[in-house]
PDB file of N, CA, C and O in Angstrom:
ATOM      1  N   UNK A   1      18.615   6.769  -9.095  1.00  0.00           N
ATOM      2  CA  UNK A   1      17.219   7.088  -8.868  1.00  0.00           C
ATOM      3  C   UNK A   1      16.918   6.975  -7.376  1.00  0.00           C
ATOM      4  O   UNK A   1      17.439   6.104  -6.678  1.00  0.00           O
ATOM      5  N   UNK A   2      16.069   7.875  -6.914  1.00  0.00           N
ATOM      6  CA  UNK A   2      15.629   7.865  -5.513  1.00  0.00           C
ATOM      7  C   UNK A   2      14.114   7.717  -5.471  1.00  0.00           C
ATOM      8  O   UNK A   2      13.417   8.202  -6.362  1.00  0.00           O
ATOM      9  N   UNK A   3      13.598   7.048  -4.437  1.00  0.00           N
ATOM     10  CA  UNK A   3      12.144   6.895  -4.335  1.00  0.00           C
ATOM     11  C   UNK A   3      11.461   8.246  -4.132  1.00  0.00           C
ATOM     12  O   UNK A   3      11.915   9.078  -3.348  1.00  0.00           O
ATOM     13  N   UNK A   4      10.369   8.442  -4.851  1.00  0.00           N
ATOM     14  CA  UNK A   4       9.581   9.657  -4.734  1.00  0.00           C
ATOM     15  C   UNK A   4       8.248   9.368  -4.061  1.00  0.00           C
ATOM     16  O   UNK A   4       7.805  10.125  -3.196  1.00  0.00           O
ATOM     17  N   UNK A   5       7.606   8.264  -4.462  1.00  0.00           N
ATOM     18  CA  UNK A   5       6.271   7.948  -3.970  1.00  0.00           C
ATOM     19  C   UNK A   5       6.044   6.452  -4.052  1.00  0.00           C
ATOM     20  O   UNK A   5       6.469   5.807  -5.010  1.00  0.00           O
ATOM     21  N   UNK A   6       5.374   5.893  -3.049  1.00  0.00           N
ATOM     22  CA  UNK A   6       5.006   4.482  -3.045  1.00  0.00           C
ATOM     23  C   UNK A   6       3.544   4.375  -2.632  1.00  0.00           C
ATOM     24  O   UNK A   6       3.141   4.922  -1.605  1.00  0.00           O
ATOM     25  N   UNK A   7       2.748   3.664  -3.440  1.00  0.00           N
ATOM     26  CA  UNK A   7       1.322   3.485  -3.170  1.00  0.00           C
ATOM     27  C   UNK A   7       1.042   1.991  -3.179  1.00  0.00           C
ATOM     28  O   UNK A   7       1.431   1.295  -4.117  1.00  0.00           O
ATOM     29  N   UNK A   8       0.386   1.498  -2.164  1.00  0.00           N
ATOM     30  CA  UNK A   8       0.061   0.073  -2.066  1.00  0.00           C
ATOM     31  C   UNK A   8      -1.444  -0.090  -1.984  1.00  0.00           C
ATOM     32  O   UNK A   8      -2.119   0.698  -1.320  1.00  0.00           O
ATOM     33  N   UNK A   9      -1.975  -1.099  -2.647  1.00  0.00           N
ATOM     34  CA  UNK A   9      -3.414  -1.364  -2.591  1.00  0.00           C
ATOM     35  C   UNK A   9      -3.835  -1.762  -1.177  1.00  0.00           C
ATOM     36  O   UNK A   9      -4.911  -1.379  -0.717  1.00  0.00           O
ATOM     37  N   UNK A  10      -2.992  -2.527  -0.491  1.00  0.00           N
ATOM     38  CA  UNK A  10      -3.342  -3.049   0.830  1.00  0.00           C
ATOM     39  C   UNK A  10      -2.426  -2.478   1.900  1.00  0.00           C
ATOM     40  O   UNK A  10      -1.222  -2.331   1.689  1.00  0.00           O
ATOM     41  N   UNK A  11      -3.009  -2.157   3.053  1.00  0.00           N
ATOM     42  CA  UNK A  11      -2.202  -1.626   4.156  1.00  0.00           C
ATOM     43  C   UNK A  11      -1.404  -2.737   4.824  1.00  0.00           C
ATOM     44  O   UNK A  11      -0.285  -2.510   5.285  1.00  0.00           O
ATOM     45  N   UNK A  12      -1.970  -3.930   4.879  1.00  0.00           N
ATOM     46  CA  UNK A  12      -1.233  -5.087   5.378  1.00  0.00           C
ATOM     47  C   UNK A  12      -1.730  -6.309   4.635  1.00  0.00           C
ATOM     48  O   UNK A  12      -2.735  -6.250   3.927  1.00  0.00           O
ATOM     49  N   UNK A  13      -1.020  -7.421   4.798  1.00  0.00           N
ATOM     50  CA  UNK A  13      -1.334  -8.668   4.105  1.00  0.00           C
ATOM     51  C   UNK A  13      -2.471  -9.363   4.836  1.00  0.00           C
ATOM     52  O   UNK A  13      -2.293  -9.831   5.961  1.00  0.00           O
ATOM     53  N   UNK A  14      -3.650  -9.436   4.201  1.00  0.00           N
ATOM     54  CA  UNK A  14      -4.816 -10.040   4.846  1.00  0.00           C
ATOM     55  C   UNK A  14      -4.651 -11.539   5.053  1.00  0.00           C
ATOM     56  O   UNK A  14      -5.230 -12.093   5.988  1.00  0.00           O
ATOM     57  N   UNK A  15      -3.879 -12.208   4.209  1.00  0.00           N
ATOM     58  CA  UNK A  15      -3.690 -13.648   4.338  1.00  0.00           C
ATOM     59  C   UNK A  15      -2.842 -14.026   5.533  1.00  0.00           C
ATOM     60  O   UNK A  15      -3.157 -14.991   6.229  1.00  0.00           O
ATOM     61  N   UNK A  16      -1.773 -13.290   5.788  1.00  0.00           N
ATOM     62  CA  UNK A  16      -0.871 -13.620   6.888  1.00  0.00           C
ATOM     63  C   UNK A  16      -0.977 -12.646   8.048  1.00  0.00           C
ATOM     64  O   UNK A  16      -0.494 -12.920   9.147  1.00  0.00           O
ATOM     65  N   UNK A  17      -1.617 -11.495   7.795  1.00  0.00           N
ATOM     66  CA  UNK A  17      -1.719 -10.437   8.802  1.00  0.00           C
ATOM     67  C   UNK A  17      -0.333 -10.084   9.347  1.00  0.00           C
ATOM     68  O   UNK A  17      -0.129  -9.955  10.554  1.00  0.00           O
ATOM     69  N   UNK A  18       0.616  -9.933   8.406  1.00  0.00           N
ATOM     70  CA  UNK A  18       2.004  -9.729   8.799  1.00  0.00           C
ATOM     71  C   UNK A  18       2.258  -8.385   9.473  1.00  0.00           C
ATOM     72  O   UNK A  18       3.224  -8.236  10.221  1.00  0.00           O
ATOM     73  N   UNK A  19       1.396  -7.410   9.212  1.00  0.00           N
ATOM     74  CA  UNK A  19       1.539  -6.121   9.892  1.00  0.00           C
ATOM     75  C   UNK A  19       0.175  -5.481  10.012  1.00  0.00           C
ATOM     76  O   UNK A  19      -0.456  -5.160   9.004  1.00  0.00           O
ATOM     77  N   UNK A  20      -0.279  -5.295  11.221  1.00  0.00           N
ATOM     78  CA  UNK A  20      -1.563  -4.641  11.469  1.00  0.00           C
ATOM     79  C   UNK A  20      -1.316  -3.537  12.487  1.00  0.00           C
ATOM     80  O   UNK A  20      -0.697  -3.789  13.521  1.00  0.00           O
ATOM     81  N   UNK A  21      -1.786  -2.314  12.222  1.00  0.00           N
ATOM     82  CA  UNK A  21      -1.623  -1.246  13.207  1.00  0.00           C
ATOM     83  C   UNK A  21      -2.228  -1.657  14.556  1.00  0.00           C
ATOM     84  O   UNK A  21      -3.270  -2.310  14.610  1.00  0.00           O
ATOM     85  N   UNK A  22      -1.571  -1.272  15.611  1.00  0.00           N
ATOM     86  CA  UNK A  22      -1.994  -1.643  16.959  1.00  0.00           C
ATOM     87  C   UNK A  22      -3.468  -1.316  17.209  1.00  0.00           C
ATOM     88  O   UNK A  22      -4.202  -2.123  17.780  1.00  0.00           O
ATOM     89  N   UNK A  23      -3.898  -0.110  16.770  1.00  0.00           N
ATOM     90  CA  UNK A  23      -5.271   0.313  17.043  1.00  0.00           C
ATOM     91  C   UNK A  23      -6.314  -0.460  16.241  1.00  0.00           C
ATOM     92  O   UNK A  23      -7.504  -0.363  16.542  1.00  0.00           O
ATOM     93  N   UNK A  24      -5.902  -1.227  15.224  1.00  0.00           N
ATOM     94  CA  UNK A  24      -6.846  -1.995  14.408  1.00  0.00           C
ATOM     95  C   UNK A  24      -6.893  -3.479  14.749  1.00  0.00           C
ATOM     96  O   UNK A  24      -7.736  -4.200  14.215  1.00  0.00           O
ATOM     97  N   UNK A  25      -6.028  -3.944  15.604  1.00  0.00           N
ATOM     98  CA  UNK A  25      -5.931  -5.384  15.884  1.00  0.00           C
ATOM     99  C   UNK A  25      -7.201  -5.973  16.478  1.00  0.00           C
ATOM    100  O   UNK A  25      -7.657  -7.015  16.009  1.00  0.00           O
ATOM    101  N   UNK A  26      -7.771  -5.366  17.459  1.00  0.00           N
ATOM    102  CA  UNK A  26      -8.966  -5.927  18.108  1.00  0.00           C
ATOM    103  C   UNK A  26     -10.117  -6.030  17.123  1.00  0.00           C
ATOM    104  O   UNK A  26     -10.805  -7.051  17.086  1.00  0.00           O
ATOM    105  N   UNK A  27     -10.341  -4.999  16.328  1.00  0.00           N
ATOM    106  CA  UNK A  27     -11.434  -5.008  15.356  1.00  0.00           C
ATOM    107  C   UNK A  27     -11.174  -6.043  14.258  1.00  0.00           C
ATOM    108  O   UNK A  27     -12.103  -6.731  13.835  1.00  0.00           O
ATOM    109  N   UNK A  28      -9.951  -6.162  13.798  1.00  0.00           N
ATOM    110  CA  UNK A  28      -9.631  -7.106  12.722  1.00  0.00           C
ATOM    111  C   UNK A  28      -9.899  -8.544  13.133  1.00  0.00           C
ATOM    112  O   UNK A  28     -10.375  -9.337  12.321  1.00  0.00           O
ATOM    113  N   UNK A  29      -9.605  -8.890  14.365  1.00  0.00           N
ATOM    114  CA  UNK A  29      -9.776 -10.262  14.828  1.00  0.00           C
ATOM    115  C   UNK A  29     -11.146 -10.515  15.455  1.00  0.00           C
ATOM    116  O   UNK A  29     -11.400 -11.621  15.932  1.00  0.00           O
ATOM    117  N   UNK A  30     -12.034  -9.518  15.466  1.00  0.00           N
ATOM    118  CA  UNK A  30     -13.337  -9.683  16.109  1.00  0.00           C
ATOM    119  C   UNK A  30     -14.293 -10.564  15.309  1.00  0.00           C
ATOM    120  O   UNK A  30     -15.189 -11.182  15.884  1.00  0.00           O
ATOM    121  N   UNK A  31     -14.112 -10.629  13.984  1.00  0.00           N
ATOM    122  CA  UNK A  31     -15.031 -11.404  13.155  1.00  0.00           C
ATOM    123  C   UNK A  31     -16.298 -10.646  12.803  1.00  0.00           C
ATOM    124  O   UNK A  31     -17.166 -11.183  12.115  1.00  0.00           O
ATOM    125  N   UNK A  32     -16.419  -9.425  13.255  1.00  0.00           N
ATOM    126  CA  UNK A  32     -17.582  -8.585  12.976  1.00  0.00           C
ATOM    127  C   UNK A  32     -17.527  -8.122  11.522  1.00  0.00           C
ATOM    128  O   UNK A  32     -16.504  -7.599  11.080  1.00  0.00           O
ATOM    129  N   UNK A  33     -18.612  -8.309  10.775  1.00  0.00           N
ATOM    130  CA  UNK A  33     -18.641  -7.942   9.356  1.00  0.00           C
ATOM    131  C   UNK A  33     -18.456  -6.447   9.115  1.00  0.00           C
ATOM    132  O   UNK A  33     -18.067  -6.051   8.016  1.00  0.00           O
ATOM    133  N   UNK A  34     -18.723  -5.619  10.104  1.00  0.00           N
ATOM    134  CA  UNK A  34     -18.517  -4.172   9.938  1.00  0.00           C
ATOM    135  C   UNK A  34     -17.054  -3.834   9.740  1.00  0.00           C
ATOM    136  O   UNK A  34     -16.727  -2.759   9.237  1.00  0.00           O
ATOM    137  N   UNK A  35     -16.173  -4.740  10.129  1.00  0.00           N
ATOM    138  CA  UNK A  35     -14.736  -4.463  10.090  1.00  0.00           C
ATOM    139  C   UNK A  35     -14.027  -5.213   8.965  1.00  0.00           C
ATOM    140  O   UNK A  35     -12.799  -5.291   8.969  1.00  0.00           O
ATOM    141  N   UNK A  36     -14.772  -5.772   7.998  1.00  0.00           N
ATOM    142  CA  UNK A  36     -14.081  -6.472   6.917  1.00  0.00           C
ATOM    143  C   UNK A  36     -13.377  -5.456   6.007  1.00  0.00           C
ATOM    144  O   UNK A  36     -13.783  -4.296   5.929  1.00  0.00           O
ATOM    145  N   UNK A  37     -12.367  -5.883   5.353  1.00  0.00           N
ATOM    146  CA  UNK A  37     -11.552  -5.048   4.471  1.00  0.00           C
ATOM    147  C   UNK A  37     -10.834  -3.910   5.200  1.00  0.00           C
ATOM    148  O   UNK A  37     -10.578  -2.866   4.600  1.00  0.00           O
ATOM    149  N   UNK A  38     -10.509  -4.089   6.465  1.00  0.00           N
ATOM    150  CA  UNK A  38      -9.754  -3.055   7.187  1.00  0.00           C
ATOM    151  C   UNK A  38      -8.358  -2.909   6.610  1.00  0.00           C
ATOM    152  O   UNK A  38      -7.733  -1.861   6.772  1.00  0.00           O
ATOM    153  N   UNK A  39      -7.861  -3.927   5.947  1.00  0.00           N
ATOM    154  CA  UNK A  39      -6.530  -3.894   5.361  1.00  0.00           C
ATOM    155  C   UNK A  39      -6.485  -3.018   4.116  1.00  0.00           C
ATOM    156  O   UNK A  39      -5.414  -2.815   3.543  1.00  0.00           O
ATOM    157  N   UNK A  40      -7.638  -2.493   3.688  1.00  0.00           N
ATOM    158  CA  UNK A  40      -7.695  -1.585   2.537  1.00  0.00           C
ATOM    159  C   UNK A  40      -8.571  -0.387   2.896  1.00  0.00           C
ATOM    160  O   UNK A  40      -9.633  -0.208   2.300  1.00  0.00           O
ATOM    161  N   UNK A  41      -8.148   0.440   3.860  1.00  0.00           N
ATOM    162  CA  UNK A  41      -9.005   1.504   4.375  1.00  0.00           C
ATOM    163  C   UNK A  41      -9.324   2.611   3.373  1.00  0.00           C
ATOM    164  O   UNK A  41     -10.397   3.211   3.453  1.00  0.00           O
ATOM    165  N   UNK A  42      -8.435   2.895   2.444  1.00  0.00           N
ATOM    166  CA  UNK A  42      -8.692   3.986   1.498  1.00  0.00           C
ATOM    167  C   UNK A  42      -9.492   3.532   0.285  1.00  0.00           C
ATOM    168  O   UNK A  42     -10.018   4.359  -0.460  1.00  0.00           O
ATOM    169  N   UNK A  43      -9.585   2.229   0.087  1.00  0.00           N
ATOM    170  CA  UNK A  43     -10.279   1.642  -1.072  1.00  0.00           C
ATOM    171  C   UNK A  43      -9.589   2.009  -2.395  1.00  0.00           C
ATOM    172  O   UNK A  43     -10.199   1.891  -3.458  1.00  0.00           O
ATOM    173  N   UNK A  44      -8.329   2.451  -2.339  1.00  0.00           N
ATOM    174  CA  UNK A  44      -7.552   2.727  -3.548  1.00  0.00           C
ATOM    175  C   UNK A  44      -7.028   1.397  -4.063  1.00  0.00           C
ATOM    176  O   UNK A  44      -6.481   0.607  -3.293  1.00  0.00           O
ATOM    177  N   UNK A  45      -7.188   1.141  -5.348  1.00  0.00           N
ATOM    178  CA  UNK A  45      -6.678  -0.096  -5.919  1.00  0.00           C
ATOM    179  C   UNK A  45      -5.751   0.228  -7.077  1.00  0.00           C
ATOM    180  O   UNK A  45      -6.133   0.913  -8.026  1.00  0.00           O
ATOM    181  N   UNK A  46      -4.528  -0.276  -6.985  1.00  0.00           N
ATOM    182  CA  UNK A  46      -3.521  -0.093  -8.024  1.00  0.00           C
ATOM    183  C   UNK A  46      -3.526  -1.356  -8.883  1.00  0.00           C
ATOM    184  O   UNK A  46      -3.174  -2.434  -8.405  1.00  0.00           O
ATOM    185  N   UNK A  47      -3.920  -1.228 -10.136  1.00  0.00           N
ATOM    186  CA  UNK A  47      -3.988  -2.393 -11.021  1.00  0.00           C
ATOM    187  C   UNK A  47      -4.934  -3.425 -10.451  1.00  0.00           C
ATOM    188  O   UNK A  47      -6.074  -3.108 -10.110  1.00  0.00           O
ATOM    189  N   UNK A  48      -4.471  -4.653 -10.345  1.00  0.00           N
ATOM    190  CA  UNK A  48      -5.280  -5.745  -9.786  1.00  0.00           C
ATOM    191  C   UNK A  48      -4.835  -6.068  -8.369  1.00  0.00           C
ATOM    192  O   UNK A  48      -4.852  -7.230  -7.962  1.00  0.00           O
ATOM    193  N   UNK A  49      -4.440  -5.055  -7.620  1.00  0.00           N
ATOM    194  CA  UNK A  49      -3.995  -5.249  -6.241  1.00  0.00           C
ATOM    195  C   UNK A  49      -2.493  -5.151  -6.108  1.00  0.00           C
ATOM    196  O   UNK A  49      -1.889  -5.876  -5.317  1.00  0.00           O
ATOM    197  N   UNK A  50      -1.886  -4.270  -6.865  1.00  0.00           N
ATOM    198  CA  UNK A  50      -0.436  -4.140  -6.882  1.00  0.00           C
ATOM    199  C   UNK A  50       0.049  -2.990  -6.012  1.00  0.00           C
ATOM    200  O   UNK A  50      -0.722  -2.295  -5.350  1.00  0.00           O
ATOM    201  N   UNK A  51       1.375  -2.826  -6.047  1.00  0.00           N
ATOM    202  CA  UNK A  51       2.050  -1.672  -5.458  1.00  0.00           C
ATOM    203  C   UNK A  51       2.603  -0.854  -6.612  1.00  0.00           C
ATOM    204  O   UNK A  51       3.050  -1.413  -7.613  1.00  0.00           O
ATOM    205  N   UNK A  52       2.576   0.453  -6.480  1.00  0.00           N
ATOM    206  CA  UNK A  52       3.157   1.321  -7.495  1.00  0.00           C
ATOM    207  C   UNK A  52       4.207   2.195  -6.829  1.00  0.00           C
ATOM    208  O   UNK A  52       3.974   2.762  -5.761  1.00  0.00           O
ATOM    209  N   UNK A  53       5.363   2.299  -7.470  1.00  0.00           N
ATOM    210  CA  UNK A  53       6.442   3.110  -6.945  1.00  0.00           C
ATOM    211  C   UNK A  53       6.925   4.047  -8.043  1.00  0.00           C
ATOM    212  O   UNK A  53       7.050   3.652  -9.203  1.00  0.00           O
ATOM    213  N   UNK A  54       7.193   5.288  -7.665  1.00  0.00           N
ATOM    214  CA  UNK A  54       7.734   6.278  -8.587  1.00  0.00           C
ATOM    215  C   UNK A  54       9.117   6.689  -8.090  1.00  0.00           C
ATOM    216  O   UNK A  54       9.331   6.881  -6.893  1.00  0.00           O
ATOM    217  N   UNK A  55      10.046   6.819  -9.029  1.00  0.00           N
ATOM    218  CA  UNK A  55      11.418   7.197  -8.703  1.00  0.00           C
ATOM    219  C   UNK A  55      11.803   8.426  -9.509  1.00  0.00           C
ATOM    220  O   UNK A  55      11.317   8.622 -10.623  1.00  0.00           O
ATOM    221  N   UNK A  56      12.676   9.252  -8.947  1.00  0.00           N
ATOM    222  CA  UNK A  56      13.130  10.484  -9.579  1.00  0.00           C
ATOM    223  C   UNK A  56      14.659  10.517  -9.547  1.00  0.00           C
ATOM    224  O   UNK A  56      15.294   9.973  -8.644  1.00  0.00           O
ATOM    225  N   UNK A  57      15.223  11.167 -10.552  1.00  0.00           N
ATOM    226  CA  UNK A  57      16.684  11.320 -10.615  1.00  0.00           C
ATOM    227  C   UNK A  57      17.070  12.596  -9.861  1.00  0.00           C
ATOM    228  O   UNK A  57      16.670  13.684 -10.277  1.00  0.00           O
ATOM    229  N   UNK A  58      17.831  12.500  -8.771  1.00  0.00           N
ATOM    230  CA  UNK A  58      18.192  13.697  -8.002  1.00  0.00           C
ATOM    231  C   UNK A  58      19.268  14.544  -8.689  1.00  0.00           C
ATOM    232  O   UNK A  58      19.389  15.737  -8.412  1.00  0.00           O
ATOM    233  N   UNK A  59      20.042  13.933  -9.579  1.00  0.00           N
ATOM    234  CA  UNK A  59      21.129  14.658 -10.237  1.00  0.00           C
ATOM    235  C   UNK A  59      20.646  15.537 -11.379  1.00  0.00           C
ATOM    236  O   UNK A  59      21.219  16.594 -11.645  1.00  0.00           O
ATOM    237  N   UNK A  60      19.581  15.092 -12.059  1.00  0.00           N
ATOM    238  CA  UNK A  60      19.099  15.834 -13.226  1.00  0.00           C
ATOM    239  C   UNK A  60      17.571  15.792 -13.260  1.00  0.00           C
ATOM    240  O   UNK A  60      16.991  14.813 -13.729  1.00  0.00           O
ATOM    241  N   UNK A  61      16.917  16.846 -12.768  1.00  0.00           N
ATOM    242  CA  UNK A  61      15.459  16.855 -12.707  1.00  0.00           C
ATOM    243  C   UNK A  61      14.776  16.690 -14.065  1.00  0.00           C
ATOM    244  O   UNK A  61      13.606  16.314 -14.121  1.00  0.00           O
ATOM    245  N   UNK A  62      15.488  16.965 -15.155  1.00  0.00           N
ATOM    246  CA  UNK A  62      14.875  16.815 -16.479  1.00  0.00           C
ATOM    247  C   UNK A  62      14.762  15.351 -16.920  1.00  0.00           C
ATOM    248  O   UNK A  62      14.056  15.049 -17.883  1.00  0.00           O
ATOM    249  N   UNK A  63      15.451  14.442 -16.224  1.00  0.00           N
ATOM    250  CA  UNK A  63      15.303  13.021 -16.534  1.00  0.00           C
ATOM    251  C   UNK A  63      13.874  12.578 -16.190  1.00  0.00           C
ATOM    252  O   UNK A  63      13.316  13.005 -15.179  1.00  0.00           O
ATOM    253  N   UNK A  64      13.291  11.725 -17.031  1.00  0.00           N
ATOM    254  CA  UNK A  64      11.914  11.294 -16.737  1.00  0.00           C
ATOM    255  C   UNK A  64      11.852  10.415 -15.474  1.00  0.00           C
ATOM    256  O   UNK A  64      12.810   9.724 -15.128  1.00  0.00           O
ATOM    257  N   UNK A  65      10.719  10.465 -14.818  1.00  0.00           N
ATOM    258  CA  UNK A  65      10.492   9.605 -13.660  1.00  0.00           C
ATOM    259  C   UNK A  65      10.406   8.159 -14.134  1.00  0.00           C
ATOM    260  O   UNK A  65      10.061   7.889 -15.285  1.00  0.00           O
ATOM    261  N   UNK A  66      10.723   7.240 -13.235  1.00  0.00           N
ATOM    262  CA  UNK A  66      10.587   5.816 -13.518  1.00  0.00           C
ATOM    263  C   UNK A  66       9.462   5.274 -12.658  1.00  0.00           C
ATOM    264  O   UNK A  66       9.356   5.607 -11.477  1.00  0.00           O
ATOM    265  N   UNK A  67       8.618   4.436 -13.254  1.00  0.00           N
ATOM    266  CA  UNK A  67       7.493   3.829 -12.560  1.00  0.00           C
ATOM    267  C   UNK A  67       7.720   2.336 -12.466  1.00  0.00           C
ATOM    268  O   UNK A  67       8.190   1.710 -13.416  1.00  0.00           O
ATOM    269  N   UNK A  68       7.386   1.765 -11.320  1.00  0.00           N
ATOM    270  CA  UNK A  68       7.499   0.338 -11.107  1.00  0.00           C
ATOM    271  C   UNK A  68       6.205  -0.158 -10.473  1.00  0.00           C
ATOM    272  O   UNK A  68       5.762   0.372  -9.455  1.00  0.00           O
ATOM    273  N   UNK A  69       5.608  -1.167 -11.075  1.00  0.00           N
ATOM    274  CA  UNK A  69       4.414  -1.790 -10.486  1.00  0.00           C
ATOM    275  C   UNK A  69       4.746  -3.240 -10.188  1.00  0.00           C
ATOM    276  O   UNK A  69       5.280  -3.950 -11.041  1.00  0.00           O
ATOM    277  N   UNK A  70       4.430  -3.678  -8.983  1.00  0.00           N
ATOM    278  CA  UNK A  70       4.691  -5.056  -8.565  1.00  0.00           C
ATOM    279  C   UNK A  70       3.416  -5.675  -8.095  1.00  0.00           C
ATOM    280  O   UNK A  70       3.405  -6.839  -7.694  1.00  0.00           O
TER     281      UNK A  70
END
């Protein structure tokens, strides 16, 4: 199986701020309420805050896709 699509509820980890895009760093650390929830810019939520991944079989397209939620 090969990865086809990956969707994450959060763009980065708000608790540890382990990865923040360079252009968003100043706003994220400003404390301004206008910039809260920058780690979820699309407002898409998978389950209760999960990641969803879809996989496809490259050898046989008729095989069903596999879904993984973490």
